[in-house]
N, C-alpha and C positions, 0 to 999 in steps of 0.2 A: 668807722667803715674801711680805713685805711689798713685797720689791725684782722679783719677777716678777710680782706684783701689779698695781702700779703701772707697772712698766717702768722704773728707775731702774737709769742706769747707770752704769760705774767712772766718777770723775770729776765725777757731776753730785748725788751725794745733798746735800753740804752747801748747795749753793744753792738746790736744791730741800728741803731742810726748814727753811733759813732763811727760806727764805719763806712756806713753809706755817706755821709759828712767827708769825711777824710779824705776815699777815693774820688768824692766830686769835686773837692779843693783841688786837691793835687790832679788829677787831669786837665780842669781849669785853669792852672796855672802852669802844669806843662802846655798845654794849647797855646794859651800867651807867649810863652820864653820859644815855643817852637815856632811860632811865625815871626817873630822878633830875629829869632836866630836866622831864619830862612830869608827874609828880606837884608840882613847886614851883611849875611857871607855872600849872596850870589849881586851884591848891588858893587862890593868891595873885593870880589877874588871869583876867577871865572869859572864857569862850571866844569869845566875840564877836569878842575882840582878836585872835584866831588868825590871820586873813587877812594881817593886818599884819605879822606874823613870815613866811607863807607868802611874801608878795611882798617881802620884803627877803632871804631866802634867794632867791628867782628870781635878785632882781640882783646879788648877790654873786656865786654861781653863773656868770651870766653873765660879769661884770669879770673873774672868773681865767681863767673859759676863755677869755676873750682873751690869756693871758700864756702865750706861747711861747718859754720858755730857748733858748739856744743849743746849749745840753746838758743834757737832759731828765735829770736830777739823778744823785749818786753814789749809793752806799752810804754813804758819811758824811755828804753831803747828807740822807739820806732818814730817817739815823736824827738828824740833829740838828732835823729839822721833828719828830719824834714829840718829843724832849726836852722843845724848844719848845713843842708841842702840846699836851704832860704840864703843863708849869706853867701855860701859859695854863690850864689847864681846872683843877689844884689852884686854882689863882688866886680861882675862881668859888667854893671852899668856902665862906672865909669870910664872899665878900659874899652868896653866895644864905641864908645863915644872916640878914642882916640883915632879909631880905625886900623890898630894895628894887626897885620895879617894871622902872627903869632895866636893873638887875643881872638879872633874869629874864628881860627880853628881850633882850638883850643872849646869855644862854647859851644861849638856844633858836636863834637866829642862827649861832651858833659851833658849835653843835653840830651841824646840818643842814650847814653848809660843807665843816668841817675835815677831818674823816674821807674826805670825797667827794672833795678836792683831791687829800690825800694818798696817796689811793688810783690816780689819774691818774697822779702823777709815780708812783707805787710800780711799776706796771704797767708805764710807760715804760722805768725800771728792767731789769724784767724781761726787757722788749723786746729792750735792749741784751748780756743777759746771755745768754740761748737764742736757738739758731735755731731756724727754723721749726718743722723737725723737732721739737726736741725738747720746742718749744710745744706741737705737737699733742698728744704723747705724758702731758709735767707739768705743764699747767696746771688739769686734769681736778682733779688731785689737790691743787694747789697753791691753789685755787678752793674745793675743798672744806674747806680751814681757816679758811675766813670765815664756813661757814654753821655749821661746828661750832661756832665764835666767839660766833656768836650765842647756837647754842640754850644753851650753858657758861654767856654773862653774862647771860640769862634769868632762868636759874637760882640764881647769884649772888646776881643784882638780887633774885628772891624772898625769899632768905633776908636780904639785908642791910634789907628793905626791913620785916622782920617784928622783926628784933631792934635794929635800927639807925633813926638819924631817916635820911631824906632824903638832905641834904646827905653823908650820907657816903659815898653811891654816886659824887658826882664823885672823893673819894677814891680807891676801888676804882678805879674809871674810869682816873685821874689814872695812877696806879700801873702799869694792865693797859698803858694803852697806852707807858708809859713802857720796861715791861720791853721789849716791842717793841723799844726802838731795836737792843738787843742783837744780837740773830736779823740784824736789818736791816744793822746794821753788816758781818754776819758775810756778804751778797752778796760773793760775788768776780768782779768783773767784767774779760772776758781781755784781759791786757796791751795796751795800745797806744801802738804806739811811733812811728807815722807824720807823717811833718808833716801840716800841714792842706792839701788840692789846691786848685788853681784854682775846681773845682768847687765846694768847701765852701767856700771865703772867699765865690763868689757866691751861693750859695744863697739864693734868693726869699722873703720870706716870704709866707704867703697872700694872696691877691689876692682885694679883694673882689669883682673881678667876676666872678672864679671864684664864688662863691655867689652871686653876681647870673643868671649862667647854668645855675645847676643848681637856682635856683628856674624861671627861662625852662622846661625841663627837665618838670620838677615839674606846671607849671601848663598844658603843651601836654597833657598825659597823661593822660586821665580816671580811671583805673585810679590813677595815682598819687594823684590828688586825693582819691578816695575812702581810699588807705588814711593821707592826713594827714589825712582826716574823723574817720576812725577813733579813730587815737591821741590828736587833740584830745577828742571828745565821752570816750573815756576816761579819760583822765589827768583831764578835769574831774568825770566822775562819781565817780572815786577820792577825788577831794582832796576836797571836800564830803563822801562820807561818810566821810572822816577826822576833819573837821570837827562832824559832826552823833557819830559815837563819843565824840570828847572831851570834847563838850559835854553829853552825857548822862552821861557817866561824872562830869564835875564836879559836876553837880547832885545823880545820885544816891548818889555814894560818897563818905562823910566826907574833909575837905581829909588829915588824917591816915594814912589807908588809902590813897591814892591812890597812892603808891607800890608798896607793896606787889599794888594790883592789877592796877596795867599789868605789874610782875613776871611776875606770872601768868600775863599774858595774853600778853604776848611770850614767855615760856616756851611755852605750849603752842602757838601759831601757827606758832614757828620749826620746834619737831618736825616739827606736819604738815606744815609746806611742804619741812621734808627727805623727807619719804614722800611728799609729790605729786611734788616734781624725782625720783627714782629710781624710781620703779612710775605713780601714778598721771597723769601727762598724758602719759609714753610710751604707755600700754594705750590710754585714749582716743583717741589721733593712728593707733596701731596697727589700731583697731576703725571708727570714725569716718573719719579721713582730717582734713584738712585744713579745709577747709571746714566743716564739721557742728561740729568742735572750736572751731571761729573763734564758735560760738552758744552757746557750754559758758558761759561765764565771764559776760558778759552777763544771762544769761538768769538764774543762779544770783544776781547782783547783784539786779537785779530786781524779786525773787522777794525777795530780802532786805528788800530796801526795803517792798516792801508789806508783808512779815509784818511788817515793823518799823512801818508803821503803822496796821495792824491791831492790833495789840498794844497801842495805845494810846501809843506811845512808850517801851515795855516797855526796862528795861535791859540783858534776853537779845536781845530784838530789833536791839540795837542792836552787841554781843555778836556774832553772826551776821551783822550786817552786815560788822564792822570784820575777822571773823574768814574772811569770804571773802577779801577783798581780801588778808589777811595771807598766805593759804595758797595761794592760786592766781595772786597777780600775777606772783610770779618764774619761775613754774615755767609751768603751762600757756597763761597770757596772755603771756610774753613769746617762749616757742616757737611759736604758732601767728602771734604778727606777724612773726618773723622769715622762718618759711615763707611768710607770705602774698604775698611780693619773690621768690619765687624762678621763678615763671614768666616774669619780667620781665627783657629782656637783661641782659648783665652791666655796658654799658657805662651804661645806665640808671638801676639799679640802686645802684650805684656811686655815682651821683652826686647821686640820691634821697634816699637812705636818713638823711646829715647832715641836709639838711631836715626830714624828718622827724620823726627824734629832737629837734631843735633847736628846731622852732616847734609840734609835739607836742606834746611833753614838757613844756620850760620852759613855753611859751605857755599848753598846757591849764591849766596849775599857778595862771598870773598869771593869768587869765581868771576861773576860778575864786574864785580868791580875790576880786576887785574883787568877783564878785558877793556873798561871804558878806559884805565890806561892806555893800556894799548891803541885804541882807537885816539886820543886825545895826543898819543904821541905822533902817533904818524898826520895828524891834523886833517881826522873827519871833522865834518861839522856835529852837532847833537843832531839836527834832523835827521841828518842820513842816517843814522843809529836804529832808524824806527826799521830798517829795513832786518837788523839784527833782531828788531821786536818781534816782528812779522814771522821772520826763518825760527825762531824760538818757540813761538806760539804755536806755527806749525809744527814742529815737534811735539808741542805740548799736547795737543789736541791731538795729534796720530797716537800718542802713545796712550791720552786715554782712549781713543777710539779699540787700537788692537788690544788693550788690555780687555775688553772682554770675552777673548777666548780665554784665557789667563783668570778671571772670575768665574769661569765653569767651573776651570778644573779645580779651582778650590773648592768651589761646590762639592761638586765631584768627593771630591777628595774627604770631605769633611762627613759628605753622606756617607761614603767607606766607613770612617773611623768613628762615625758615631760621636763627632767634635760639636754638634751644636747642643748647647748647654740649655736653652729654652731664653735664656734673658732676650734674645733680640727678635720678635715677633716678625716671621719671613714674607714679605710684598708678594703680590700675586704674580706667578709664573709668567715670562714672558716667552718667545719663542724660544733664545735660547737657553733657555733652563728647561722646557719641556723635550728637547729635543737629547739634550743630556739625562733628563730623569729615561726618556724612552729607550735610547742607549743602556741605561742600566739595567733595565729588564732583562737580555740580553747575558746580564753579569755571570760570571760560575760561581761569584758566592753569593748565599740565599740572603745573608742581613743586608749587602746593598740593595737586592729585587725585591726586597719584604719591604725595605723604607719606600722604594721608589714608588711600590702599588700604593701603600698608606699617603705619601704624597698628592699622589695623583688624585687617590680617593676623597682626599681633604682638600685639594683643590675643585672639585666638583670636575674633572674632566678621566672620568672610566671612561669616556669612550675609545680615548686612548691606547687602552688595555688591550694587546689583541689576543682575540680568542685563544688562537697557537699556545699560548701560555700556557694552557690546561696541558703540553705535554711535555710543563718544564719537570728536568728530575727530579726536585726535590717538593715534599711531601706537603711542605708549608706551603711553600709556595703556592702548590697547586688551591690546598683546601682555602688558603686567603682569595684566592682568586675566584674559587667559585663562588663565595660570600660577598664579595663585591657585583660578582655580576647579578646575585640573586637580587641583593640590594635596589640597583640600578633596576630592574625589568630586562634586563638583554634578554634576546633570542639570537644570535647570530653566533652563540656557541654550543646550542643542540645537539647538534649535529657529532661535534665532536665528543659533545659530553656523554655520547651515546656509545662512541667508541671507547672508550673510560671506561669499560664493564669489564673488560677484557682485562682490566690493573691488576699487576699480582699484590695491591694492598687494598685490602676490600674494602679500607674507611675511606679508600679516595674513590671507587667506585658506586657506593653508597652514599654518599655526600655531592655524585656525580649524578644518582636514579633524583636526589631530594632536590636540587638545584631544576636541573630539567623539567622536576616536575612542579617547582614554586613559580614558573614563568611559560610550559607547557606540557602541560598534565596529557599522557597518552594513558586510556586505561589497560589496552592489549597490552603494552610496554611493560606497565606494574603489574601485572597479572602474570606475564613471563616471570621476572627476578621476583616474585613471589615465589614462584616455581621453584627456582632456584636451592639448591641446599647450604650455597649460606647466610647465616642466620643474620649477617652485620646489611646485607644487601638486602633480604627478606624484610628485614624489619621498615626499613627506608620504605620501601614499596607498600607493605601494607599498611603505614600510619599515611600513603598517600592514597592506598584506597579509599581509606575509610576517611581523610580532610575534603575526598572529592564526591563522599555519596555515594560509591561504588561501591562499597560491601557497608553492612549493618554491622552496630557496634561491637550486639552478642556474637554474629560471625567472626569479628577479631579478637573478643572475648579468650577464646578457645586456643585461637596461635598465641596471643600475648601470656596466657599460662605458661605453655611450651617454653619460649623464652628464659620466662623466668627461673621454671623448672634447669634448665640448661646452664642457669648459673652466668653465662655468659656476659659479663661484663660491656664488652664492644656491642654488643646487638641493645643491650638494653638503654648504654645510653645512647647510641642510633634513635632508638624509640623516644626519647629526648628533644634530641637534634630536629628529628623531623616533624616532631610537636611544635615544636618553635617555628620552623621554616613555615609547615602548611597549616598548622592552626586554623590560621584564620579565612582559611578556606569553606569552611563550613558554611559558608553563606547563612548562620542564624540558628541551623537548625539544633534545636535542645541535647537531642539524644547524643549527636556527635562531642558537643560542648563539654555533654557531662561527662563521660567517655572519655576524651583529654583531662580533664580536669581529675578525673579517678585514678587515672595512670601514672600523672605526674604526683600526685600523694604516695600512691604507692613506692613511685621508680627514688622518691626523696628519703623513704623510709630504707633504702638499701644501704649497707654498710659500708659496699665501694666507693671511694670516694670522688673519680671521677663520673661514676653514675648519678650521685649525688649533684655534685655541682652542673653537671648537664641538666637535674632535673629544675635546678635553681635556675639557670638561664630562661629554659621554658617557660616556668611560671613568670618573669621578669615582661614576656613579650604578651601574654594573656591572662593582665589581672584580676585576680577575684581574692574574695573575702576570705574564703575557704581555708586559701594558702597561709595566713598570717600568722595561724601557732605554727606551721609546721616553720617558716621563715623566724620565727623568734625564736624557737628552740637551736634553731644552727646558729644564732649567734655565739653561744658556749663555744664553739670549734676557728680556732683560728684561720684554719683553713679555708672554711666556707663562708665568714665574717664578709666578705668585702661584697661576695655573689649575692647573699641575704642580704646588707643593706639594699644593694642596687635592686635588688627583686620588691623589696618591702616599698620605698619609695615611688614603684609604683602603684600599688595597690590601693583603690578608691578608700575614700574618708580615711586617708593614713595617719594624718595626724592626731584626726582621734581616735583613730587605736593605738598610737604608741603613746597616749595623754595615758591615755586609761589603763596601759600595760607600767609606765612608769608611776603613778600615784596610786591606782587602785587594786590591779590585780595583787595578790604576794608571789609576784616568780621568783625565782634564786634570782641569789647575786649575781652569778656569774654570768647571767641575761641583763639584769638591771641596772648594770654596770655601761653597756654599749646603748642602753638605749639613747641617750642625748646626744653622741655624734650621728650614730642615727635620723634623729629627730633634726639637728643642726642642718641635715643636706635637704630638707623642705624649705619654704616659702619663709624666710628670712622672719618676715611680720608675726606670724603665725608662732612659728616654731622660737622666737625671742619670747611672748607671752607663756610658753609655756614651760622652758628653762627657768625662767625667773622665777615664775610662781612658785615653782617646786626646787627653789633652792632656799628660801625659807623653811617649805617644810620640811626639808630631804634630813634624815639621821645619819645616812651610810657615807662615812665622810670619802672613801672611793667614788660614790657617786654624785658626792656636790663638787669633788675636782672636774670631775668628767662633766657636769654640765656647764663650769666656769669655760672648759675651754671647750665644749659647743658654742658657748655664748660667743667669744673671742672667734671660732670659725664663722659666725655668722656675723661681725662685726666686718672682719676682716670683708666677706662677699657681698656685704651692702655698708663701706664709709657712713653711708647718712642711716642707718638706719638709729630708732630712740628704742633705749632702754626703759625700764621702769627702776629711775635711779633712786627712788628711795629705799627699793630695796637691796638693790645693791648698797645702797649707804649701811643699810642694820646688816647685811652680812658683812662690811667690811668694820663695823665697827662692834660685832661679835668677833670677830677676830680676831681684833686688837685685844681683844680683853681674854680671849685665848691664847697669843705669844704675850702676851703680859702673863699669865698663868704658868707660864712652859717656862719663859722667864726667871721666873719666883724659886720654880724646883729647881731649876738647872743650876738658879745661883747656891742654892740647898746642898744639892749632890754634890758642888764642887766648888765648895766655899775655900778660901785663900786666906782668911784671917792668919796674923800672924800664932794667936794663941788658939788655932784649929788643928788638933793633931791628925785629920784625915777622918773618912768615914769608917763608924766602928767594926770590927773586925768579927766574924762571921762565927756563931759557935756553936752553927749545928755541923758543918764539917769542917776537914784542914782546906782553907782555901786562904793563903798567907796575901793572895795578888788581889782577893777580891771580886775576882769576876764578874760577881753576879752584877757587885756594885756598878765596876766601869760600863756594862753592857747598859743599863738601865738609864746612864745616863749621857752616852754615847746618843741611848734611843731617844731623849728626851728633848737634844741639841737637832738631834735630825726631824723631832718633827717641828720643832721650832722653824727652821727651815722653812720645810712645807710649809707651815702654817704660814710665816712671810710671803711665799713663793703664792699661793692663795692672795691672801692681803693685794699685790703689785696686779694681779691677775684682776682683780676688782679693782683696783685703778686705773687699770687701761679702760675700764669700760666705764667704768663713769667719768674721767676726764678724757677720754677719746686720745690719749697719748701711749708711748711705748715706750713703758717704766721698764725693759728689760736690761739695760744698761743700766738704772738707778740701782734698780733690785741686788745687780753683780757689784755696784759699787757699798751699796749700804752690807751687804754680808762678806765683802772683803776683807781678809786681813791687813791689806796695802792701806795702811794711816790714808794718804792722798788722795789712795781711788774711794776710801768708805766717806773722809770730810766732801768734795765732789759731792758725791750720790744725796747727801741729807741735806747739802747746800741746795743742790738741783731740786730734791721733794719738798722741800720744808716752801720752793717756790712753785714748785705743780699742784701740791694739795692746798684745798680752799677751806671755809666755813670752819666749823667746831673738830674737823676730824683734824685740821694740820695740829694742833694743840695737841689731840690724846696722838694722834700718830710720831708726830716730835718725841712727847712722854715714854712714849713704848720703844720707839727705835733708835733716837738719837742716841746721843753721848752723857748728857744730864742726865740719867736715868737717877731715881732715887727713889731705888728698889730696896727696901729692907729684906735682904732672905731671911725667911722661917727656917727652924730649926730643922734637923737632918727625918726625926721623927714622924715631926708633923707633915712634911712634904709628903712622907711615904703614906701617912693617912688620909692628905689631899688626894692624891692620886689614883688608892684604892677607894676612894669613895665617888672621885669624879671623871677616871679616865676608864677605859674599856681597852680590850682585845689587849696587843701582845703587851703594854705598855702597864695593863694590869697586873697581869697575869708575873709578869716581872717582879713588879712592886710587890706582890703576896709571897714570890718567895723568900726576896729580902728582907722581907719584915717576919718573915716565918724562921729567916737566919736569927735575927734580934732577939725576937721574943716577944714578938708584936702582937695582942689578940688581932688574928685575921676576919675584916670584912665577910660573914655569910657569902659562899659560893655563890653565885647565880646557876640557875637550868641553864643547860645543856645547849647549844644551838643545834640545831636540824643537820643532817649527816652534809647535806649539798653545802653549807654554809661555816664549816668548820676549817677555818686555816691555820696559819698559825699560831694564833692564840690558842688556839683547841687544843692543838698538837700538844705545844708546850703548857697547859694546865693539866692534859694528862698525865704525860709523861713527867713534867719537873715536879709538879704542885703534887698531883695525886699519888704519885708513884716514889717521889723523896720524903715529904713532909708527914705524908703518913704514915710511914713505915717506921719515922726515926719521931713519934710523938713521946718520950720517952727521956730524949735527950735534955739534956742541960741545958739553955739559953742563954746565951750573953744577955747581959745589961744592955737595953738601950742607949 
């Protein structure tokens, strides 16, 4: 059950559990040490000295951050660090009992730096162990070990402080850290047998210039500067809060009780933090959104500081102040700060965020430490420092509040530049964003106006689009606005649409008439526009009259014939567009419906691409089975394919239709090859059954490949989709046999035995480079790689695992990547397929290559297409007896193979029948 919940897959359990236990033990030990540290330090050293250790921790952390080892640790290296760290921590036990001030300072700095440094190295090690896909599945569970360790460590510290002296918590912490060395050493890194590459040897260290360049990018963005200021102020505020809390506790709680007090406090806050991370923060973000959620934490901090001041510096007020920090800092605060940079374009965000974390985080702690030193030098009581917390918190809150306008500027700029990548889902538009979008409608940039129209339409805020936008100078803007108005049934634009009859762009005039007829038809106006000399507007008026049953189809046919005779593509396209917009107004009149359907079929036969596209779009709006043959034929052309697919999936009984086209009807290959993807657009369950059934029957390799891609698309749409595993396993078995066959041919065509003199020379023509031989060998290798790709596509469908990284590793020429790919493949493939797969793809293959002429005979007997044609040519060069040629394929199916057969085999071999052949 746990494996299902966490999605730990075969071969991943050892590393996942080892990493979880390591972080659990390290964090529990660190919590014990931290509790003892605070108790010992504050019992013997004035709280006014805390800024000194804060600064020291910042300095040592920055120094360690610059250390970048060539190899980011190993399991045994991490274990050694933990053992050494545990030894140093244990060494503080007898020293701490002496109470020497230098020992307490050293202990405070050591505990603040060691675990953070180890965590960076250990997570880097896990980065080497796991792929990106595995990390997404497992890191949440692994990181949970640290949270649970903090909770348990605080509870154990609470017990130890109640029954033992504070230094004994150092022993417990050292023991926990030492025990963590065992699971850390059990982490297994995939074997690495590759030699270092030239790129690895020359890998440059991070340049200072890159840091300077990132700082320039940050300084050039007002929004990024504001984010930096928010992080800086929040860090300073929370650092001062920590100082006030510990100072008040040190002055109110007896020294002998400090350990017990801190352990109880950390136990409660860590438990509440776990609840906030799981439940509270997601609920706030869902209900209030990012911008409002940003206000919650600083508001509570300011309220807690003011409450502390109002209480006269009471201990309870300090507990509430620090408790707010402990509960929300690593849940709501961290999440909202991460989401704050989502609107920033990806490239800018990647360069700005490290500067924000370094300067805002560490720099804020350093500035706060200097401020605390100043306060202590002036003799100000720690409790009065809460005024600084309130002021800094107020400034923090004001920055967040005023950031709203900058956030909208970033939204506006991203909208203008098209910087949204689609990775983040847009939240519901609030009033500020709506104001920005409406203002964008007045932009002189057409792209910005169109983007605003699309966003308003997507968010169902079309009513906010002013009808006056129809006077916009951009043709695209006006046409899109008319389409949106028509779709939502607005009528407030009719008066303006009528005035567009005088527009110099006649397509806009026709679109305006079409839109107003769709929402408020007028017979007199349609008849007046039909009488105009403009054929485009006349086409719109004609279809409007027929759709409203104010003109009979028989009367309309004569006018339609005139338009076809004029060969005006604009008028013909307008006929189709008008049917699409107005065709549903026929109210079930059979004669009108038949007229429209016949006209669309006639328009689809046009040789003009825009007319055909308009006809296909109209067919999608009024589905009928009689359109199916026309739409299937359009799959041949890539310009029409997307629109034809969109129309086909709207047809009644489309799955039955496409199944018959794929399995029963002898359609040309140029059409059949595009049917699997079209079927994949339908209901996943029914489409999967059709494609899986055809996979075992299909003989065309290109169609089989398209079927696999279609099945993968269906699984991507519905991850829980059940497929016929037996059919997929049988296809995988046949594919493995084909890969083995291709490998045998490859070895025969490229044998490198010491006693092998190379391929036989050509006796037909002067060919010292043996061009046909090399072309044949390359084609066999290429087909083998394609067969391996099909195999891994089948594996991904069978095991619900992304095998792409595995495939790249297996086919890689890098020994390390290939070994890693094979190891992972062996852990993922199950049952009888595992042995066969490793036999065919593994390094320990015992394949006895056949002789050169035997390989050619096998290719001639079993292969087809281009491979067979090249084998025929090579066999003719060597004087081998040719296998009788099959009949020529139909003209529409003649590809490269047919061309080579005709031009090379027929043209060269038949012309040189009397040439003496070289012996095989």
